[in-house]
Each structure stands twice: as C-alpha cells, then as structure tokens.
KEBA-350948 format. One record per residue (C-alpha): z, x, y; residue in one letter; residue number from 1. Coordinates in nm, 4 decimals, always signed. Example, Ala and Ser with C-alpha at 12.3 -4.5 7.8 and 13.67 -1.06 7.14 Angstrom:
BEGIN
{z +0.7800, x +1.2300, y -0.4500, resn A, resi 1} $
{z +0.7140, x +1.3670, y -0.1060, resn S, resi 2} $
//
This chain:
BEGIN
{z +0.0000, x +0.0000, y +0.0000, resn M, resi 1} $
{z -0.1003, x +0.1429, y +0.3378, resn T, resi 2} $
{z +0.1358, x +0.1628, y +0.6333, resn A, resi 3} $
{z -0.0732, x -0.1014, y +0.8089, resn A, resi 4} $
{z -0.0469, x -0.3496, y +0.5213, resn S, resi 5} $
{z +0.3088, x -0.3009, y +0.3963, resn R, resi 6} $
{z +0.5970, x -0.5002, y +0.5508, resn P, resi 7} $
{z +0.7812, x -0.3296, y +0.8346, resn A, resi 8} $
{z +1.1359, x -0.2175, y +0.7579, resn T, resi 9} $
{z +1.4652, x -0.2445, y +0.9405, resn I, resi 10} $
{z +1.4725, x +0.1374, y +0.9624, resn L, resi 11} $
{z +1.1440, x +0.1412, y +1.1563, resn E, resi 12} $
{z +1.2857, x -0.1116, y +1.4014, resn V, resi 13} $
{z +1.5983, x +0.1020, y +1.4458, resn A, resi 14} $
{z +1.3969, x +0.4209, y +1.5105, resn H, resi 15} $
{z +1.1658, x +0.2534, y +1.7609, resn L, resi 16} $
{z +1.4526, x +0.0797, y +1.9433, resn A, resi 17} $
{z +1.6635, x +0.3948, y +1.9473, resn G, resi 18} $
{z +1.9594, x +0.2263, y +1.7792, resn V, resi 19} $
{z +2.1359, x +0.2476, y +1.4459, resn S, resi 20} $
{z +2.0301, x +0.0565, y +1.1352, resn K, resi 21} $
{z +2.3693, x -0.1174, y +1.1498, resn T, resi 22} $
{z +2.2928, x -0.2507, y +1.4981, resn S, resi 23} $
{z +1.9625, x -0.3991, y +1.3805, resn V, resi 24} $
{z +2.1397, x -0.5525, y +1.0827, resn S, resi 25} $
{z +2.3953, x -0.7113, y +1.3151, resn R, resi 26} $
{z +2.1156, x -0.8469, y +1.5325, resn Y, resi 27} $
{z +1.9686, x -1.0327, y +1.2345, resn Y, resi 28} $
{z +2.2915, x -1.1430, y +1.0666, resn S, resi 29} $
{z +2.4490, x -1.3684, y +1.3271, resn G, resi 30} $
{z +2.6473, x -1.0950, y +1.5042, resn E, resi 31} $
{z +2.4399, x -1.0508, y +1.8183, resn R, resi 32} $
{z +2.7415, x -1.1022, y +2.0412, resn E, resi 33} $
{z +2.8636, x -0.7584, y +1.9276, resn R, resi 34} $
{z +2.5564, x -0.5968, y +2.0870, resn L, resi 35} $
{z +2.4823, x -0.5503, y +2.4555, resn S, resi 36} $
{z +2.2062, x -0.7580, y +2.6133, resn A, resi 37} $
{z +2.0009, x -0.4413, y +2.6684, resn T, resi 38} $
{z +2.0301, x -0.3417, y +2.3031, resn M, resi 39} $
{z +1.9290, x -0.6904, y +2.1906, resn Q, resi 40} $
{z +1.6187, x -0.6736, y +2.4096, resn E, resi 41} $
{z +1.5221, x -0.3326, y +2.2673, resn R, resi 42} $
{z +1.5629, x -0.4512, y +1.9094, resn I, resi 43} $
{z +1.3636, x -0.7686, y +1.9751, resn S, resi 44} $
{z +1.0807, x -0.5735, y +2.1391, resn A, resi 45} $
{z +1.0728, x -0.3132, y +1.8605, resn A, resi 46} $
{z +1.0677, x -0.5790, y +1.5882, resn A, resi 47} $
{z +0.7769, x -0.7540, y +1.7581, resn E, resi 48} $
{z +0.5879, x -0.4280, y +1.7996, resn Q, resi 49} $
{z +0.6101, x -0.3285, y +1.4329, resn V, resi 50} $
{z +0.5853, x -0.6859, y +1.3019, resn G, resi 51} $
{z +0.9257, x -0.6914, y +1.1350, resn Y, resi 52} $
{z +1.0497, x -1.0201, y +0.9873, resn H, resi 53} $
{z +1.3906, x -1.0381, y +0.8137, resn P, resi 54} $
{z +1.4045, x -1.1587, y +0.4537, resn N, resi 55} $
{z +1.7106, x -1.3864, y +0.4138, resn P, resi 56} $
{z +1.6660, x -1.4141, y +0.0366, resn L, resi 57} $
{z +1.6582, x -1.0381, y -0.0108, resn A, resi 58} $
{z +1.9705, x -0.9959, y +0.2007, resn R, resi 59} $
{z +2.1588, x -1.2603, y +0.0030, resn S, resi 60} $
{z +2.0543, x -1.1119, y -0.3322, resn L, resi 61} $
{z +2.2010, x -0.7800, y -0.2197, resn K, resi 62} $
{z +2.5290, x -0.9549, y -0.1479, resn G, resi 63} $
{z +2.4902, x -0.9319, y +0.2267, resn G, resi 64} $
{z +2.4843, x -1.2145, y +0.4805, resn P, resi 65} $
{z +2.1820, x -1.4392, y +0.4316, resn S, resi 66} $
{z +2.1460, x -1.5360, y +0.7960, resn G, resi 67} $
{z +2.0913, x -1.8945, y +0.6803, resn L, resi 68} $
{z +2.2634, x -2.2107, y +0.7994, resn V, resi 69} $
{z +2.2122, x -2.5149, y +0.5788, resn G, resi 70} $
{z +2.1753, x -2.8698, y +0.7068, resn M, resi 71} $
{z +2.1935, x -3.1748, y +0.4807, resn L, resi 72} $
{z +2.0569, x -3.4988, y +0.6258, resn V, resi 73} $
{z +2.0454, x -3.8436, y +0.4693, resn A, resi 74} $
{z +1.7112, x -3.9460, y +0.6213, resn D, resi 75} $
{z +1.4856, x -3.6965, y +0.7932, resn I, resi 76} $
{z +1.2837, x -3.9840, y +0.9433, resn R, resi 77} $
{z +1.5806, x -4.0911, y +1.1549, resn N, resi 78} $
{z +1.5026, x -3.9934, y +1.5178, resn P, resi 79} $
{z +1.8653, x -3.8882, y +1.5701, resn F, resi 80} $
{z +1.8427, x -3.6455, y +1.2767, resn S, resi 81} $
{z +1.5224, x -3.4959, y +1.4180, resn V, resi 82} $
{z +1.6792, x -3.4514, y +1.7626, resn A, resi 83} $
{z +1.9905, x -3.2908, y +1.6137, resn I, resi 84} $
{z +1.7741, x -3.0556, y +1.4060, resn M, resi 85} $
{z +1.6107, x -2.9392, y +1.7272, resn H, resi 86} $
{z +1.9494, x -2.8673, y +1.8842, resn G, resi 87} $
{z +2.0730, x -2.6848, y +1.5753, resn L, resi 88} $
{z +1.7571, x -2.4777, y +1.5434, resn E, resi 89} $
{z +1.7806, x -2.3701, y +1.9066, resn Q, resi 90} $
{z +2.1434, x -2.2667, y +1.8614, resn A, resi 91} $
{z +2.0643, x -2.0822, y +1.5373, resn C, resi 92} $
{z +1.7768, x -1.8927, y +1.6963, resn R, resi 93} $
{z +1.9978, x -1.7768, y +1.9837, resn Q, resi 94} $
{z +2.2543, x -1.6540, y +1.7310, resn A, resi 95} $
{z +1.9993, x -1.4724, y +1.5132, resn G, resi 96} $
{z +2.0289, x -1.7281, y +1.2334, resn L, resi 97} $
{z +1.7753, x -1.9459, y +1.0527, resn S, resi 98} $
{z +1.8119, x -2.3161, y +0.9743, resn L, resi 99} $
{z +1.7369, x -2.4532, y +0.6279, resn M, resi 100} $
{z +1.7112, x -2.8352, y +0.6167, resn V, resi 101} $
{z +1.7460, x -3.0519, y +0.3065, resn C, resi 102} $
{z +1.6695, x -3.4248, y +0.3119, resn N, resi 103} $
{z +1.8359, x -3.6465, y +0.0505, resn S, resi 104} $
{z +1.6518, x -3.9731, y +0.1287, resn D, resi 105} $
{z +1.9906, x -4.1460, y +0.0946, resn N, resi 106} $
{z +2.0019, x -4.0512, y -0.2741, resn D, resi 107} $
{z +2.3505, x -3.9298, y -0.3872, resn P, resi 108} $
{z +2.2045, x -3.7434, y -0.6871, resn D, resi 109} $
{z +1.9604, x -3.5634, y -0.4594, resn Q, resi 110} $
{z +2.2464, x -3.4721, y -0.2263, resn E, resi 111} $
{z +2.4392, x -3.3182, y -0.5147, resn R, resi 112} $
{z +2.1401, x -3.1100, y -0.6252, resn Q, resi 113} $
{z +2.0675, x -2.9896, y -0.2744, resn Q, resi 114} $
{z +2.4273, x -2.8853, y -0.2142, resn L, resi 115} $
{z +2.4141, x -2.6817, y -0.5356, resn A, resi 116} $
{z +2.0856, x -2.5241, y -0.4286, resn M, resi 117} $
{z +2.2206, x -2.4269, y -0.0868, resn M, resi 118} $
{z +2.5266, x -2.2747, y -0.2509, resn S, resi 119} $
{z +2.3003, x -2.0529, y -0.4631, resn S, resi 120} $
{z +2.1235, x -1.9351, y -0.1472, resn W, resi 121} $
{z +2.4547, x -1.8050, y -0.0100, resn R, resi 122} $
{z +2.4248, x -1.9922, y +0.3177, resn I, resi 123} $
{z +2.6607, x -1.8777, y +0.5928, resn E, resi 124} $
{z +2.7473, x -2.2281, y +0.7069, resn G, resi 125} $
{z +2.6742, x -2.5917, y +0.6274, resn L, resi 126} $
{z +2.6158, x -2.8822, y +0.8673, resn V, resi 127} $
{z +2.6332, x -3.2238, y +0.7017, resn V, resi 128} $
{z +2.4830, x -3.5435, y +0.8409, resn N, resi 129} $
{z +2.4627, x -3.7455, y +0.5202, resn A, resi 130} $
{z +2.6078, x -4.0848, y +0.4380, resn A, resi 131} $
{z +2.7369, x -4.0446, y +0.0835, resn G, resi 132} $
{z +2.8210, x -3.6779, y +0.0751, resn C, resi 133} $
{z +3.0390, x -3.5560, y -0.2103, resn H, resi 134} $
{z +3.3869, x -3.4463, y -0.1045, resn S, resi 135} $
{z +3.4369, x -3.2264, y -0.4119, resn D, resi 136} $
{z +3.1192, x -3.0314, y -0.3417, resn A, resi 137} $
{z +3.2150, x -2.9801, y +0.0217, resn L, resi 138} $
{z +3.5614, x -2.8599, y -0.0757, resn R, resi 139} $
{z +3.3973, x -2.5994, y -0.3008, resn Q, resi 140} $
{z +3.2081, x -2.4627, y -0.0011, resn F, resi 141} $
{z +3.5306, x -2.4463, y +0.1999, resn V, resi 142} $
{z +3.7214, x -2.2799, y -0.0859, resn T, resi 143} $
{z +3.4483, x -2.0171, y -0.1229, resn S, resi 144} $
{z +3.4773, x -1.9324, y +0.2467, resn G, resi 145} $
{z +3.1622, x -2.1096, y +0.3662, resn T, resi 146} $
{z +3.2325, x -2.3010, y +0.6898, resn P, resi 147} $
{z +3.1398, x -2.6703, y +0.6891, resn V, resi 148} $
{z +3.0864, x -2.8994, y +0.9886, resn V, resi 149} $
{z +3.0510, x -3.2755, y +0.9609, resn L, resi 150} $
{z +2.8052, x -3.4061, y +1.2169, resn L, resi 151} $
{z +2.8401, x -3.7710, y +1.3212, resn D, resi 152} $
{z +3.0426, x -3.8244, y +1.0034, resn R, resi 153} $
{z +3.4070, x -3.8139, y +0.8999, resn S, resi 154} $
{z +3.5598, x -3.7774, y +0.5539, resn L, resi 155} $
{z +3.9320, x -3.8460, y +0.5232, resn A, resi 156} $
{z +3.9780, x -3.6200, y +0.2208, resn D, resi 157} $
{z +3.7879, x -3.3165, y +0.3536, resn V, resi 158} $
{z +3.9589, x -3.1189, y +0.6296, resn Q, resi 159} $
{z +3.6693, x -2.9560, y +0.8156, resn V, resi 160} $
{z +3.5426, x -2.9404, y +1.1726, resn D, resi 161} $
{z +3.3605, x -3.2441, y +1.3123, resn E, resi 162} $
{z +3.1193, x -3.2867, y +1.6021, resn V, resi 163} $
{z +2.9375, x -3.5937, y +1.7258, resn G, resi 164} $
{z +2.9216, x -3.8787, y +1.9716, resn L, resi 165} $
{z +3.2314, x -4.0257, y +2.1333, resn D, resi 166} $
{z +3.1787, x -4.3656, y +1.9722, resn N, resi 167} $
{z +3.4546, x -4.5358, y +2.1707, resn T, resi 168} $
{z +3.3050, x -4.4165, y +2.4984, resn A, resi 169} $
{z +2.9570, x -4.5263, y +2.3897, resn A, resi 170} $
{z +3.0611, x -4.8818, y +2.3052, resn I, resi 171} $
{z +3.2742, x -4.9103, y +2.6194, resn D, resi 172} $
{z +2.9890, x -4.7849, y +2.8358, resn M, resi 173} $
{z +2.7457, x -5.0338, y +2.6821, resn A, resi 174} $
{z +2.9797, x -5.3317, y +2.7201, resn I, resi 175} $
{z +3.0739, x -5.2356, y +3.0768, resn D, resi 176} $
{z +2.7071, x -5.2150, y +3.1696, resn H, resi 177} $
{z +2.6131, x -5.5488, y +3.0106, resn L, resi 178} $
{z +2.9037, x -5.7315, y +3.1724, resn V, resi 179} $
{z +2.8245, x -5.5763, y +3.5109, resn A, resi 180} $
{z +2.4660, x -5.6966, y +3.4737, resn Q, resi 181} $
{z +2.5846, x -6.0532, y +3.4246, resn G, resi 182} $
{z +2.5416, x -6.0916, y +3.0497, resn Y, resi 183} $
{z +2.8136, x -6.3090, y +2.8998, resn S, resi 184} $
{z +2.7291, x -6.3534, y +2.5304, resn R, resi 185} $
{z +2.7030, x -6.0331, y +2.3284, resn L, resi 186} $
{z +2.5430, x -5.9776, y +1.9882, resn L, resi 187} $
{z +2.6112, x -5.6467, y +1.8127, resn Y, resi 188} $
{z +2.3582, x -5.5523, y +1.5440, resn I, resi 189} $
{z +2.4317, x -5.2748, y +1.2960, resn T, resi 190} $
{z +2.3268, x -5.1620, y +0.9534, resn E, resi 191} $
{z +2.5977, x -5.2054, y +0.6860, resn P, resi 192} $
{z +2.8746, x -4.9634, y +0.7865, resn P, resi 193} $
{z +3.0231, x -4.8904, y +0.4432, resn A, resi 194} $
{z +2.8918, x -4.5328, y +0.3995, resn Q, resi 195} $
{z +2.8808, x -4.4163, y +0.7616, resn A, resi 196} $
{z +3.2018, x -4.3489, y +0.9519, resn S, resi 197} $
{z +3.0180, x -4.3530, y +1.2859, resn S, resi 198} $
{z +2.8957, x -4.7072, y +1.2188, resn R, resi 199} $
{z +3.2492, x -4.8072, y +1.1221, resn Q, resi 200} $
{z +3.3931, x -4.6585, y +1.4411, resn A, resi 201} $
{z +3.1374, x -4.8281, y +1.6654, resn R, resi 202} $
{z +3.1820, x -5.1638, y +1.4943, resn L, resi 203} $
{z +3.5618, x -5.1449, y +1.5131, resn A, resi 204} $
{z +3.5511, x -5.0560, y +1.8820, resn R, resi 205} $
{z +3.3103, x -5.3411, y +1.9596, resn F, resi 206} $
{z +3.5392, x -5.5888, y +1.7832, resn E, resi 207} $
{z +3.8592, x -5.4668, y +1.9492, resn S, resi 208} $
{z +3.7075, x -5.4324, y +2.2952, resn R, resi 209} $
{z +3.5500, x -5.7805, y +2.2925, resn C, resi 210} $
{z +3.8666, x -5.9402, y +2.1529, resn A, resi 211} $
{z +4.0853, x -5.7683, y +2.4101, resn G, resi 212} $
{z +3.8603, x -5.8707, y +2.6960, resn Q, resi 213} $
{z +3.8015, x -6.2245, y +2.5681, resn G, resi 214} $
{z +3.4247, x -6.1786, y +2.5498, resn L, resi 215} $
{z +3.1957, x -6.4201, y +2.3655, resn D, resi 216} $
{z +3.0733, x -6.1831, y +2.0952, resn A, resi 217} $
{z +2.9160, x -6.2021, y +1.7500, resn T, resi 218} $
{z +2.8158, x -5.9380, y +1.4960, resn I, resi 219} $
{z +2.5222, x -5.9049, y +1.2587, resn L, resi 220} $
{z +2.5502, x -5.6465, y +0.9807, resn C, resi 221} $
{z +2.2159, x -5.6344, y +0.8036, resn T, resi 222} $
{z +1.9691, x -5.4105, y +0.6279, resn E, resi 223} $
{z +1.6798, x -5.3552, y +0.8635, resn L, resi 224} $
{z +1.4257, x -5.4681, y +0.6060, resn H, resi 225} $
{z +1.5920, x -5.8131, y +0.6002, resn D, resi 226} $
{z +1.3569, x -5.9609, y +0.8577, resn Q, resi 227} $
{z +1.4689, x -6.3174, y +0.7885, resn Q, resi 228} $
{z +1.8319, x -6.2468, y +0.8822, resn A, resi 229} $
{z +1.7254, x -6.0641, y +1.1964, resn L, resi 230} $
{z +1.4821, x -6.3357, y +1.3064, resn D, resi 231} $
{z +1.7337, x -6.6129, y +1.2462, resn Q, resi 232} $
{z +1.9950, x -6.4486, y +1.4673, resn R, resi 233} $
{z +1.7455, x -6.3605, y +1.7404, resn L, resi 234} $
{z +1.5979, x -6.7109, y +1.7530, resn R, resi 235} $
{z +1.9476, x -6.8509, y +1.8057, resn A, resi 236} $
{z +1.9681, x -6.6647, y +2.1370, resn L, resi 237} $
{z +1.6661, x -6.8328, y +2.2970, resn A, resi 238} $
{z +1.8226, x -7.1768, y +2.3639, resn P, resi 239} $
{z +2.1219, x -7.0284, y +2.5484, resn V, resi 240} $
{z +1.9291, x -6.8007, y +2.7866, resn V, resi 241} $
{z +1.9494, x -7.0473, y +3.0749, resn S, resi 242} $
{z +2.3291, x -7.0717, y +3.0838, resn H, resi 243} $
{z +2.4842, x -6.7888, y +2.8798, resn A, resi 244} $
{z +2.2698, x -6.4832, y +2.9467, resn R, resi 245} $
{z +2.2911, x -6.3281, y +2.5978, resn P, resi 246} $
{z +2.2498, x -5.9572, y +2.5319, resn A, resi 247} $
{z +2.2037, x -5.7426, y +2.2223, resn I, resi 248} $
{z +2.3759, x -5.4093, y +2.1621, resn L, resi 249} $
{z +2.2038, x -5.2042, y +1.8899, resn C, resi 250} $
{z +2.4183, x -4.9599, y +1.6934, resn A, resi 251} $
{z +2.1536, x -4.6852, y +1.6732, resn N, resi 252} $
{z +1.7902, x -4.6034, y +1.7395, resn G, resi 253} $
{z +1.6585, x -4.7460, y +1.4140, resn Q, resi 254} $
{z +1.8254, x -5.0800, y +1.4882, resn V, resi 255} $
{z +1.6811, x -5.0759, y +1.8405, resn T, resi 256} $
{z +1.3311, x -5.0221, y +1.7018, resn L, resi 257} $
{z +1.3666, x -5.3072, y +1.4506, resn A, resi 258} $
{z +1.5049, x -5.5462, y +1.7140, resn V, resi 259} $
{z +1.2331, x -5.4578, y +1.9667, resn A, resi 260} $
{z +0.9645, x -5.5282, y +1.7056, resn H, resi 261} $
{z +1.1113, x -5.8664, y +1.6147, resn R, resi 262} $
{z +1.1705, x -5.9698, y +1.9765, resn M, resi 263} $
{z +0.8046, x -5.9059, y +2.0498, resn R, resi 264} $
{z +0.6945, x -6.0961, y +1.7380, resn A, resi 265} $
{z +0.9150, x -6.3920, y +1.8353, resn L, resi 266} $
{z +0.8015, x -6.3781, y +2.2001, resn D, resi 267} $
{z +1.1560, x -6.3170, y +2.3270, resn L, resi 268} $
{z +1.1616, x -6.1391, y +2.6617, resn R, resi 269} $
{z +1.3976, x -5.8473, y +2.7113, resn S, resi 270} $
{z +1.5787, x -5.8842, y +3.0387, resn G, resi 271} $
{z +1.6214, x -6.2575, y +2.9870, resn E, resi 272} $
{z +1.7855, x -6.1473, y +2.6641, resn I, resi 273} $
{z +1.9518, x -5.8158, y +2.7436, resn G, resi 274} $
{z +1.8821, x -5.5227, y +2.5130, resn L, resi 275} $
{z +2.0622, x -5.1887, y +2.4992, resn I, resi 276} $
{z +2.0705, x -4.9331, y +2.2190, resn G, resi 277} $
{z +2.2643, x -4.6225, y +2.1258, resn I, resi 278} $
{z +2.0182, x -4.3278, y +2.0961, resn D, resi 279} $
{z +1.7398, x -4.2441, y +2.3382, resn E, resi 280} $
{z +1.3964, x -4.2605, y +2.1746, resn L, resi 281} $
{z +1.0712, x -4.1387, y +2.3298, resn D, resi 282} $
{z +0.9095, x -4.4818, y +2.3280, resn W, resi 283} $
{z +1.1997, x -4.6628, y +2.4997, resn C, resi 284} $
{z +1.0625, x -4.5787, y +2.8430, resn G, resi 285} $
{z +0.7055, x -4.6734, y +2.7532, resn L, resi 286} $
{z +0.7467, x -5.0382, y +2.6554, resn T, resi 287} $
{z +0.7617, x -5.2939, y +2.9351, resn E, resi 288} $
{z +1.0091, x -5.3389, y +3.0965, resn P, resi 289} $
{z +1.1651, x -5.0348, y +2.9291, resn G, resi 290} $
{z +1.4710, x -5.0352, y +2.7026, resn I, resi 291} $
{z +1.8117, x -4.9302, y +2.8330, resn T, resi 292} $
{z +1.9715, x -4.6681, y +2.6095, resn T, resi 293} $
{z +2.2771, x -4.4497, y +2.5658, resn L, resi 294} $
{z +2.1360, x -4.1020, y +2.5107, resn A, resi 295} $
{z +2.3274, x -3.8638, y +2.2874, resn Q, resi 296} $
{z +2.3392, x -3.5004, y +2.4097, resn P, resi 297} $
{z +2.1856, x -3.3784, y +2.0842, resn T, resi 298} $
{z +2.1226, x -3.0214, y +2.1997, resn D, resi 299} $
{z +2.4869, x -2.9848, y +2.3054, resn A, resi 300} $
{z +2.6035, x -3.1403, y +1.9784, resn I, resi 301} $
{z +2.3867, x -2.8986, y +1.7796, resn G, resi 302} $
{z +2.5204, x -2.6023, y +1.9772, resn Q, resi 303} $
{z +2.8778, x -2.7201, y +1.9202, resn A, resi 304} $
{z +2.8176, x -2.7400, y +1.5448, resn A, resi 305} $
{z +2.6962, x -2.3795, y +1.5342, resn I, resi 306} $
{z +2.9860, x -2.2688, y +1.7562, resn D, resi 307} $
{z +3.2298, x -2.4283, y +1.5106, resn C, resi 308} $
{z +3.0651, x -2.2536, y +1.2160, resn L, resi 309} $
{z +3.0801, x -1.9144, y +1.3832, resn R, resi 310} $
{z +3.4411, x -1.9608, y +1.4929, resn T, resi 311} $
{z +3.5341, x -2.0502, y +1.1359, resn R, resi 312} $
{z +3.3426, x -1.7482, y +1.0017, resn Q, resi 313} $
{z +3.5585, x -1.5144, y +1.2068, resn H, resi 314} $
{z +3.8872, x -1.7016, y +1.1659, resn D, resi 315} $
{z +3.9267, x -1.9278, y +0.8636, resn R, resi 316} $
{z +4.2767, x -2.0240, y +0.9798, resn S, resi 317} $
{z +4.1599, x -2.1501, y +1.3208, resn A, resi 318} $
{z +4.2721, x -2.4995, y +1.4168, resn D, resi 319} $
{z +4.0469, x -2.7788, y +1.2970, resn R, resi 320} $
{z +3.8121, x -2.8897, y +1.5733, resn Q, resi 321} $
{z +3.6909, x -3.2377, y +1.6600, resn Y, resi 322} $
{z +3.4413, x -3.2324, y +1.9444, resn R, resi 323} $
{z +3.3199, x -3.5686, y +2.0745, resn A, resi 324} $
{z +3.0478, x -3.5953, y +2.3376, resn F, resi 325} $
{z +3.0002, x -3.8800, y +2.5839, resn A, resi 326} $
{z +2.6534, x -4.0385, y +2.6031, resn P, resi 327} $
{z +2.4393, x -4.0801, y +2.9138, resn Q, resi 328} $
{z +2.3400, x -4.4299, y +3.0247, resn L, resi 329} $
{z +1.9660, x -4.4544, y +3.0928, resn I, resi 330} $
{z +1.9108, x -4.7880, y +3.2614, resn Q, resi 331} $
{z +1.5772, x -4.9654, y +3.2329, resn R, resi 332} $
{z +1.4440, x -5.3179, y +3.2682, resn G, resi 333} $
{z +1.5764, x -5.4552, y +2.9387, resn S, resi 334} $
{z +1.9190, x -5.5015, y +3.0986, resn T, resi 335} $
{z +1.7922, x -5.6287, y +3.4324, resn Q, resi 336} $
{z +1.8183, x -6.0097, y +3.4318, resn P, resi 337} $
{z +1.5304, x -6.1870, y +3.6074, resn P, resi 338} $
{z +1.6072, x -6.3080, y +3.9587, resn A, resi 339} $
{z +1.7289, x -6.6677, y +3.9816, resn S, resi 340} $
{z +1.4980, x -6.9171, y +4.1473, resn H, resi 341} $
//
C-alpha cells in the first residue's frame, strides 16, 4: 500500500501538529477540554491535511475509549427525536465524540437487542429516549461504569441523570395563554400515557391545574390512528363555538399534526377553535393561520445530556442531576379568536 493510499495515522497528525501522540488521542477521545484552544486548532488542521479519520471500533477493541455515545430512541420518525438528535450530535462533535443512534420502533425486544449491541461497542455514554426501556439493562450499564442519561423520560427504579422539558411549566404556559386569549372550554388530547413519564406528567398537571382553577376541561387519551375517536371529539366542539370558545391543547407534535389534519378534513377553523401544541414543527408556521406552539429548546437539552454524561465520566459519585428546560411560546393565528361582529 502506497503512502497516498493507506489511511493516515495518529502519529502523522502528531508530527505535523507538533504535539504528542497522547494529545492527539485526547483530542479524539472526548478530552478536548484538557488541551488549549491553540493546540486543538493545530490538531484539527493537521488531521484535515493528512486526511486522518479516527476509528472508534479499533480504539474500543484495544480497550481504549471508543469515542462513541449511544442514543436509543423509540421512534426515529418523531420530530422531537430528530430535533434532539441534532442537538446531541452538535454537542458530541464539539466534545470530539461521535453519536450512534438506534431506533427501536417501539418494540421492547428490539430495544433489548440494541442495548446489548451498544454494550458490546463499549460506548462511553448512553442517552435514552425510549418508552419501554428495560431497567435491568440500564442498571448493567451503570454498574459497568457507563453513564446513562434519561431524556424526556423517568424511571423510578433507575437512579440516573435526567434532562428534558419542564412539563409543569409547559402546561401552565399553554393554559395561561389560552385563558388570556378568551378560550373557556379546554380539550387536552394525548396519546395513551402508560409507557411515557412525560405524557403522564403533562396529563397530571393539566388535570390538577384545571381543577384548581375551576376550568371547563375535558381529556381525550387516544391512539392517533383512531380517527373515529378523534373526529367524534372534534365535531362536538363545533356547536359550542359561538358561546364557549373551545380550544385544544395537544400533548406533543405528533398529536398536533393529527389534530390539524382532522380539523381540516372536518372544516373546523383554527382560531374559532383554539389550537396549541407542545413541540415546534417546521410546518406549523406555514399553514394558515399558523399554529401556536411551545417550542422545546432541543439543542440546549442535547447539550445538557452530553454535559451530564461527561460529568458522570469524571465523577461517578456526583450528585444525580435533573435538568428541566422551560419552553418558548410561539404565538400564531390558531389561538387568535376572530373579532366579534
């Protein structure tokens, strides 16, 4: 193999950058903070010049750090999961790590297999955003010294760091906005909450907040493919528009999408019937009159997850962290009642 065709080595990068092989290794193993900014720039430039690309598998087989962070998601089609992946990948890149994503398609058996696979790859940390994740498997990661972060999930029998949305703040912000806009009958629509702690928290807060404030509120827990149940509840709102000003609060982006589709099919106008959803989706600002949302700071959440993993890597006895982020209200026409005549 000629010099031009063979893979560049870490030693070549070190020689060209004028640094030690250990420094280059630290640059690619999640320890960049131990290097000066100038040294990092020299290593990056040298690696680009010689075409060096680290091999995580080779490093892990040698017993060294793999430079890999694993992420397990329940449904990769969920817009929230995609947005969080972007935030995590950005944070990993800045830390000299690589993100490996596994999608379980909401299949518990698939989750179990993927957790076993990631364990064999000697990942340096695991971020979990899956509904039915196995507590025993997660405890094995923790016992082996692999940091675990639950993202938008909580498991009572697994004591690990958690990051995600401040669900209480999100529900309060949505209700405050709807009431301020003059809506007086609220319908909360959520997928069945049994396997998702975030759904449970949002539902519980909606119930307690509406009861405490004496609001006229109802709840629909339904699978999104159950079009009949959704249509029946939406049709019931039409007759009360003139005197009650009903509004719908959607528990997440997938619910918002399903409700928007059915409202259009049933010729129900948003604004007359208020509509607000947790999660900001790209299309929410494109439909007329635009859908009001509560945007999650997904990049900040992803960064926080990586920060938790790295803190735990350096200090396994550090206090357990729970970091909750407030959403941002993005107001559009779907919560702007038409002017009275």
